C-alpha positions as a printed Julia matrix, in Angstrom:
550×3 Matrix{Float64}:
  86.6    102.11  -33.38
  86.61    99.17  -32.79
  89.8     98.36  -33.29
  90.64   101.15  -30.59
  88.44    99.08  -27.83
  90.21    95.78  -28.35
  93.62    97.53  -27.68
  92.16    98.7   -24.4
  90.13    96.12  -23.05
  92.45    93.06  -24.58
  90.4     89.62  -25.24
  86.73    89.78  -24.19
  85.65    85.8   -22.77
  82.27    86.72  -21.47
  80.08    86.73  -25.03
  81.43    83.3   -25.26
  80.75    81.96  -21.44
  76.99    83.92  -22.7
  76.89    81.08  -24.88
  78.09    77.91  -22.95
  76.22    79.37  -19.92
  72.92    79.76  -22.32
  73.15    75.85  -24.09
  73.52    74.63  -20.6
  70.85    75.92  -20.22
  68.96    74.54  -22.68
  70.36    71.67  -21.62
  69.41    71.44  -18.57
  66.19    73.03  -19.01
  65.33    70.05  -21.61
  66.55    67.68  -18.94
  64.65    68.63  -16.8
  62.03    68.68  -19.66
  62.56    64.86  -20.39
  63.06    64.14  -16.82
  59.37    65.29  -15.93
  57.71    63.61  -18.87
  59.58    60.18  -17.96
  58.73    60.84  -14.61
  54.9     61.41  -15.38
  54.65    58.83  -17.94
  56.66    56.32  -14.93
  54.1     57.87  -12.29
  51.35    56.77  -15.21
  52.93    53.18  -15.77
  53.48    52.55  -12.14
  49.08    53.63  -11.41
  48.87    51.19  -14.14
  50.21    48.38  -13.16
  49.3     49.16   -9.17
  45.74    48.98  -10.46
  46.59    45.61  -12.62
  48.2     44.64   -9.48
  45.09    45.11   -7.27
  42.62    43.87   -9.84
  44.92    40.67  -10.06
  44.98    40.34   -6.41
  41.12    40.82   -6.25
  40.69    37.81   -8.38
  43.57    35.61   -7.39
  40.84    36.32   -3.77
  38.39    35.29   -5.57
  39.95    32.7    -6.82
  41.12    31.7    -3.97
  37.41    31.91   -1.88
  36.23    29.72   -5.16
  38.52    27.27   -4.32
  37.75    27.4    -0.84
  34.47    26.94   -1.58
  35.11    23.75   -3.92
  36.91    22.21   -1.61
  33.72    22.34    1.05
  31.45    21.18   -1.66
  33.84    18.74   -3.04
  34.16    17.37    1.14
  30.17    17.37    0.79
  29.87    15.44   -1.97
  32.68    13.14   -1.14
  30.81    12.57    2.48
  27.6     12.08    0.93
  29.17     9.87   -1.99
  30.17     7.97    1.27
  26.82     7.59    3.03
  25.73     6.98   -0.41
  27.37     4.09   -0.71
  27.04     2.98    2.46
  23.77     2.8     1.93
  23.48     1.17   -1.27
  25.61    -1.69    0.04
  22.58    -1.72    3.08
  20.11    -1.56    0.56
  22.16    -4.76   -1.47
  22.46    -6.58    2.34
  18.97    -5.94    2.99
  18.18    -7.01   -0.52
  20.41    -9.89   -0.67
  18.32   -10.96    3.0
  14.81   -10.41    1.22
  15.84   -12.3    -1.23
  17.4    -15.32    0.69
  13.98   -14.83    2.63
  11.84   -14.75   -0.22
  13.38   -17.55   -2.01
  13.07   -19.4     1.47
   9.66   -18.14    1.49
   8.21   -19.05   -1.74
  10.4    -22.69   -1.34
   8.05   -23.52    2.49
   4.98   -21.98    0.69
   5.75   -25.24   -2.3
   6.31   -27.62    0.09
   3.12   -26.34    2.14
   1.42   -26.29   -1.07
   2.59   -29.95   -1.91
   1.76   -31.12    0.95
  -1.7    -29.46    0.91
  -1.6    -31.77   -2.83
  -0.93   -34.46   -1.46
  -3.28   -34.45    2.25
  -5.33   -33.57   -0.52
  -5.28   -36.39   -2.96
  -4.82   -38.47    0.34
  -8.04   -37.48    1.59
  -9.72   -38.19   -1.74
  -7.8    -41.32   -1.48
  -9.3    -41.8     1.73
 -12.66   -41.02    0.91
 -12.72   -43.35   -1.5
 -11.67   -46.56    0.48
 -14.34   -44.81    2.89
 -17.06   -45.12    0.33
 -15.71   -48.67   -0.6
 -15.57   -49.42    3.14
 -18.9    -48.06    3.41
 -20.04   -49.97    0.64
 -18.5    -52.88    1.65
 -20.35   -52.72    5.51
 -23.5    -51.78    2.85
 -23.26   -55.25    1.34
 -22.1    -57.19    4.74
 -24.93   -55.99    6.49
 -27.27   -57.02    3.36
 -25.43   -60.2     3.42
 -26.05   -60.93    7.09
 -29.67   -59.88    6.96
 -30.08   -62.23    4.27
 -28.4    -65.01    6.33
 -30.46   -64.26    9.3
 -33.32   -64.3     7.45
 -32.54   -67.72    5.52
 -31.36   -69.28    9.05
 -34.85   -68.09   10.46
 -36.4    -69.75    7.57
 -34.14   -72.95    8.46
 -35.24   -72.74   12.23
 -39.44   -72.15   11.06
 -38.34   -75.89    8.89
 -36.85   -77.61   12.18
 -39.46   -76.43   14.25
 -42.18   -77.5    12.19
 -40.69   -81.42   11.24
 -39.94   -80.93   15.44
 -44.01   -80.17   15.28
 -44.59   -82.67   12.83
 -42.36   -85.06   14.08
 -43.85   -84.9    17.6
 -47.12   -85.15   16.16
 -46.49   -88.68   14.71
 -44.42   -89.52   17.78
 -48.07   -88.8    19.3
 -49.76   -90.49   16.66
 -47.3    -93.88   16.85
 -48.33   -93.55   20.65
 -51.99   -93.64   20.52
 -51.39   -96.31   17.71
 -49.13   -97.97   20.42
 -51.91   -97.79   23.0
 -54.58   -99.07   20.84
 -52.38  -101.9    19.59
 -52.23  -102.42   23.57
 -55.61  -102.49   23.57
 -56.44  -103.77   20.41
 -54.36  -106.9    21.44
 -57.33  -109.19   23.3
 -58.91  -108.46   20.37
 -55.97  -109.75   18.24
 -58.06  -112.27   16.27
 -60.76  -110.34   15.69
 -58.91  -107.49   14.31
 -56.08  -109.01   11.87
 -56.81  -106.65    9.01
 -57.04  -103.62   11.82
 -53.7   -104.66   12.76
 -52.18  -105.17    9.58
 -53.34  -101.81    9.31
 -52.0   -100.38   11.87
 -48.37  -102.48   11.49
 -48.63  -100.69    7.83
 -48.9    -96.85   10.03
 -46.86   -97.85   12.33
 -44.08   -98.63    9.8
 -45.24   -95.55    7.49
 -45.42   -93.39   10.81
 -41.59   -94.97   11.61
 -40.53   -93.83    8.06
 -41.86   -90.09    8.71
 -40.37   -90.2    11.74
 -37.02   -91.38   10.21
 -37.42   -89.09    7.79
 -38.41   -86.11   10.43
 -34.93   -87.05   12.24
 -32.78   -86.69    9.19
 -34.46   -83.07    7.74
 -33.89   -82.48   11.58
 -30.05   -83.01   11.42
 -30.09   -81.18    8.01
 -31.49   -78.53    9.55
 -28.76   -78.75   12.54
 -26.69   -78.63   10.36
 -28.32   -75.72    7.83
 -28.26   -74.06   10.74
 -24.47   -74.82   12.13
 -23.62   -73.47    8.92
 -25.51   -70.28    8.53
 -24.26   -69.49   12.07
 -20.79   -70.15   10.68
 -21.09   -68.21    7.92
 -23.2    -65.53   10.53
 -20.12   -65.46   12.68
 -17.82   -64.92    9.61
 -19.88   -61.69    8.51
 -20.07   -60.41   11.82
 -16.37   -60.82   11.97
 -16.12   -59.32    8.37
 -18.43   -56.69    9.48
 -16.43   -56.22   12.77
 -13.2    -55.46   10.2
 -15.33   -53.02    8.34
 -15.92   -51.03   10.8
 -12.44   -51.17   12.29
 -10.9    -50.06    8.74
 -13.85   -47.6     8.38
 -13.32   -46.19   11.74
  -9.03   -45.99   10.96
 -10.06   -44.05    7.89
 -12.57   -41.32    9.46
  -9.1    -41.02   12.28
  -6.63   -40.92    8.89
  -9.26   -38.2     7.28
  -9.02   -36.5    10.49
  -5.28   -36.31   10.42
  -5.16   -35.62    6.76
  -7.61   -32.51    7.58
  -5.28   -31.67    9.98
  -2.08   -31.38    8.19
  -4.81   -29.93    5.51
  -5.29   -26.87    8.02
  -1.14   -26.76    9.48
  -0.85   -26.62    5.28
  -3.34   -23.77    5.28
  -1.85   -22.67    8.14
   1.45   -22.36    7.37
   0.78   -20.9     3.8
  -0.97   -18.04    5.3
   1.89   -17.42    7.55
   4.08   -17.18    4.11
   2.0    -15.41    2.7
   1.96   -12.71    5.37
   6.29   -13.01    5.48
   4.97   -11.95    2.09
   3.46    -9.45    2.84
   5.84    -7.84    4.81
   8.76    -8.78    2.17
   6.53    -6.85   -0.01
   5.9     -3.57    2.34
   9.96    -4.09    3.65
  10.97    -4.07   -0.8
   8.75    -0.58   -1.6
  10.58     1.42    1.84
  13.64    -0.2     0.33
  12.5      1.35   -3.12
  11.48     4.55   -1.82
  15.16     5.17   -0.36
  16.72     4.22   -3.48
  14.32     6.87   -5.01
  15.29     9.38   -2.6
  19.22     8.43   -2.71
  18.86     8.4    -6.83
  17.15    12.14   -6.44
  19.98    13.23   -4.24
  22.65    11.53   -6.61
  20.68    13.25   -9.61
  20.83    16.64   -7.26
  24.46    16.68   -6.58
  25.27    15.56  -10.5
  23.25    18.6   -10.96
  25.98    20.23   -8.64
  28.52    18.34  -10.17
  27.37    19.88  -13.52
  27.39    23.35  -12.12
  30.42    22.99  -10.64
  32.42    21.98  -13.73
  30.56    25.07  -14.95
  32.59    27.23  -12.82
  35.58    25.24  -13.66
  35.47    25.99  -16.98
  34.73    29.4   -16.29
  37.44    29.36  -14.07
  39.77    27.82  -16.65
  38.61    30.76  -18.81
  39.49    33.4   -15.84
  43.05    31.7   -15.89
  44.02    31.8   -19.56
  43.03    35.54  -19.32
  44.78    36.51  -16.42
  47.49    34.76  -18.24
  47.02    36.99  -21.25
  47.22    39.83  -19.19
  50.23    39.36  -17.36
  52.04    38.08  -20.44
  50.64    41.61  -21.9
  51.83    43.68  -18.67
  55.04    41.75  -18.83
  55.89    43.03  -22.59
  54.8     46.37  -20.91
  57.45    45.61  -18.68
  60.1     44.52  -19.8
  63.05    47.03  -18.53
  62.15    46.79  -14.84
  63.26    44.25  -13.13
  61.27    44.39  -10.12
  57.9     44.76  -11.72
  59.19    41.43  -13.57
  60.12    39.22  -10.46
  56.53    40.57   -9.33
  54.91    39.8   -11.92
  56.71    36.43  -12.42
  55.95    35.06   -8.63
  52.29    36.42   -9.19
  52.3     34.21  -12.56
  53.79    31.13  -10.66
  51.16    31.79   -7.97
  48.76    31.76  -10.57
  49.79    28.82  -12.22
  50.08    26.66   -9.56
  46.64    27.95   -8.86
  45.69    27.21  -11.9
  47.35    23.58  -11.6
  45.3     23.55   -7.98
  42.78    24.02  -10.06
  42.92    21.71  -12.99
  43.46    19.05  -10.72
  40.8     19.43   -8.14
  38.6     19.39  -11.66
  40.17    16.2   -12.62
  39.18    15.08   -8.84
  35.42    16.03   -9.45
  35.08    14.98  -13.57
  36.13    11.36  -11.47
  33.84    11.73   -8.59
  31.0     12.48  -11.56
  32.55     9.25  -12.72
  31.51     7.36   -9.93
  28.67     9.38   -9.0
  27.32     8.2   -12.27
  28.32     4.31  -12.03
  26.69     4.1    -8.82
  23.71     5.96  -10.43
  24.01     3.52  -13.26
  24.33     0.12  -11.02
  21.46     1.6    -8.82
  19.29     2.04  -11.7
  19.96    -1.71  -12.2
  19.49    -2.71   -9.13
  16.06    -0.91   -9.49
  15.27    -2.89  -12.49
  15.89    -6.1   -10.88
  13.83    -5.01   -7.7
  11.15    -3.95  -10.68
  11.14    -7.96  -11.93
  10.55    -9.48   -8.88
   7.87    -6.73   -7.52
   6.15    -7.83  -10.93
   6.6    -11.22  -10.62
   5.34   -10.99   -6.67
   2.66    -8.88   -7.73
   1.66   -11.6   -10.32
   2.07   -14.52   -7.63
  -0.38   -11.77   -5.3
  -2.79   -11.42   -7.75
  -3.34   -15.07   -9.0
  -3.6    -15.77   -4.92
  -6.29   -13.06   -4.47
  -7.78   -14.49   -7.84
  -8.33   -18.08   -5.85
  -9.2    -16.42   -3.48
 -11.91   -14.36   -4.98
 -13.46   -17.44   -6.73
 -13.22   -19.63   -3.44
 -15.46   -16.48   -2.08
 -17.21   -16.75   -5.21
 -17.86   -20.55   -4.79
 -18.78   -20.37   -1.12
 -21.24   -17.33   -1.85
 -23.46   -19.28   -4.56
 -23.46   -21.66   -2.09
 -24.47   -19.38    0.46
 -26.9    -18.33   -1.68
 -27.92   -22.28   -3.07
 -28.47   -22.88    0.45
 -30.3    -20.17    1.58
 -33.01   -20.45   -1.28
 -33.15   -23.85   -0.14
 -33.45   -23.22    3.71
 -35.93   -20.19    2.93
 -38.12   -21.73   -0.07
 -39.23   -20.31   -3.25
 -41.21   -17.26   -1.54
 -41.79   -14.06   -3.37
 -41.13   -11.52   -0.42
 -37.76   -13.68   -0.64
 -35.19   -12.64   -3.57
 -31.67   -12.8    -4.92
 -30.72    -9.37   -6.23
 -27.35    -9.83   -7.8
 -25.12   -10.61   -5.48
 -27.6     -9.86   -1.87
 -29.96   -11.91   -0.47
 -33.22    -9.56   -0.12
 -35.99    -9.75    3.19
 -38.67    -7.8     2.52
 -39.03    -5.46    6.09
 -42.88    -6.57    6.57
 -41.42   -10.51    6.86
 -39.4     -9.55    9.57
 -40.29    -6.83   11.48
 -43.36    -4.65   12.26
 -44.06    -1.35   11.03
 -42.26     1.87   12.39
 -40.6     -0.47   14.46
 -37.01    -1.89   15.32
 -38.48    -5.06   17.46
 -38.16    -8.6    15.21
 -41.85   -10.16   15.19
 -41.67   -13.8    15.76
 -42.45   -15.27   12.43
 -39.02   -12.86   11.47
 -37.27   -14.59   14.01
 -38.23   -18.08   13.03
 -36.91   -17.13    9.18
 -33.49   -15.39   11.18
 -33.53   -19.11   13.48
 -33.24   -20.81   10.33
 -31.37   -18.48    7.91
 -28.64   -18.6    11.21
 -28.04   -22.28   11.22
 -27.42   -22.25    7.25
 -25.21   -20.28    7.79
 -23.39   -21.09   10.61
 -22.76   -25.02    8.64
 -21.43   -22.8     5.67
 -18.9    -20.56    7.63
 -17.33   -23.74   10.15
 -16.52   -24.79    6.38
 -15.17   -21.65    4.47
 -11.08   -21.62    5.39
  -9.88   -19.29    8.03
  -7.44   -17.62    5.76
 -10.35   -16.42    3.53
 -11.09   -12.76    5.37
 -15.06   -13.13    4.36
 -17.7    -11.03    6.11
 -21.86   -10.88    5.8
 -22.89    -7.57    5.73
 -26.59    -6.97    6.69
 -28.01    -4.16    5.37
 -30.64    -2.04    6.0
 -32.92     0.11    4.21
 -35.83     2.2     4.26
 -38.43     4.33    1.87
 -38.79     7.89    1.45
 -41.95     8.52    3.76
 -40.79    10.51    6.58
 -41.4      8.12    9.93
 -43.91     9.41   12.4
 -42.25     7.75   16.1
 -40.6      9.55   18.69
 -38.5      6.62   18.81
 -36.76     7.12   15.57
 -35.85    10.79   14.07
 -35.31     9.52   10.95
 -35.58     6.73    8.13
 -31.81     6.72    8.79
 -31.65     5.29   12.15
 -34.67     3.04   11.69
 -32.71     1.35    8.56
 -29.79     0.83   10.93
 -31.79    -0.6    14.02
 -33.22    -3.28   12.21
 -29.88    -3.9    10.7
 -28.12    -4.34   13.45
 -31.57    -6.26   15.41
 -30.86    -8.69   12.41
 -27.27    -8.97   13.09
 -27.26    -9.64   17.04
 -29.74   -12.32   16.73
 -27.48   -14.34   14.05
 -24.16   -13.44   16.53
 -27.07   -15.3    19.22
 -27.58   -18.03   16.66
 -23.92   -18.91   17.04
 -22.52   -16.82   13.78
 -18.42   -15.04   14.84
 -19.24   -11.35   15.96
 -16.15   -10.66   13.51
 -17.57   -11.61   10.54
 -21.27    -9.86   10.7
 -21.53    -6.18   10.25
 -24.6     -4.19   10.26
 -24.8     -1.08    7.86
 -28.09     1.69    7.11
 -28.31     3.39    4.17
 -32.25     4.75    4.98
 -33.59     6.09    1.7
 -30.77     6.56   -0.31
 -30.43     3.26   -2.24
 -34.25     2.37   -3.61
 -34.83    -0.6    -5.93
 -37.49     1.47   -7.31
 -38.25     5.09   -7.45
 -41.58     4.97   -8.28
 -44.06     6.83   -5.94
 -46.69     4.0    -5.12
 -47.27     1.63   -2.38
 -45.57    -1.1    -3.56
 -42.22     0.66   -5.02
 -42.01     1.53   -1.2
 -42.57    -2.16    0.03
 -40.04    -3.15   -2.43
 -37.6     -0.6    -0.89
 -38.13    -1.29    2.77
 -35.82    -4.27    2.52
 -33.01    -6.0     4.78
 -29.87    -6.74    2.3
 -27.72    -9.69    3.24
 -24.08    -9.95    1.15
 -21.3    -12.17    1.33
 -18.46   -10.15    1.06
 -14.51    -9.79    1.54
 -13.24    -7.2     3.88
């Protein structure tokens, strides 16, 4: 049957066609399946690439922002560094000026001190010379007194000799008259004549002797007059030399005052320079704090740069991985190469900026070191100035202590040793009963007498205290704890204040400078005796005088 069918229809190509079509369809389906799978894989790859590119773009934008921020901070740091360098240069110039002024002031102070010492030495020499001249004048005066005594003695002797000669002449005249009267009786009185002749010869000898003595007395008187004239001339010369020495001493005192004024001016300039140095130190400390803050910011920037470097390495690694994953895609490779080049350029730029920041950090560190060195030098100078100032203050305190001791000694001599007037520590204490009536601030007559005597001593002492010593006499008023029963004063404090002011006003009226007197009141709050007895209350009612500095 099959053979008959073949014979009827011939060769049938349909089965082969069906087979070929089925095979072709299977190939097409397989190719489509592969294409779909490839498209799926490619879309996944492209999506991941887009995400990676977007992430890279974000990171690049962040890097650009950080770079802009870094540039802004770098500009600020450079401006701050420039300002700091300018201020440091100004501080150095000011320090140099102050150093030169300080050296000049020291030289002036040393010159003033030397001039003052020389003037003091010259004054001491003049005082010694004045003492010698005064001694010479005293000796000349004593010598002149002796010469006057001798002259008076010689005059008395001459007068006595003159009187004796006159007496002898009178006797001789009487004898002559007697001789004339007795010439008529010569014959009967030869013996008397011979006696008279002998007496006359004796009288003539006495007269000759008296004349000789008178001539000697005149010669001695002339010599005494010459000696007296020479002594008077020596005395005038001594007085002229004494007046010249006094004028030289006054000139030296003026020179000493000028030297003290120059020393005070130098001290004021030194204080002003010390204040300016303190201001410069404050500025330098502020600059140091600013520089330290900027150094901390630079350290933070260095940390940020290191973080950016790590991020750059991470980006380079990701770019390498991306390049490895997309080795067959030329467009992606070109894009990735461009991104890599841009990233490398940014990384290179960041590296250069990092190097610049490191250079700036080094410059800031050097400037900070130089500033610290200058601070140390200024601290040494300030320490030296402080030592000199302390020495000067110690000298002033010692001098004030010496005047305080003289003050108490003079007050003790002027007021005497009395139980109601005593010295307690560095204070001179008056009991209130000596100066004021009870519950009153009006000085009693006896109190005014005591205070006027005290004021004379104080004015004398104040005139000899150098003007550069800033002293003040403080008048302290104290009261007891008994409540006051007076309509004028509401409390013991007001009473003590009124009494202190009354004492201060009287001292000022007697010639004490008003800027050297201060009144203070303590009421009953600083008692000397805390007992509740009348004697303790009397001790606590007092006026205290204290010589102190301002």
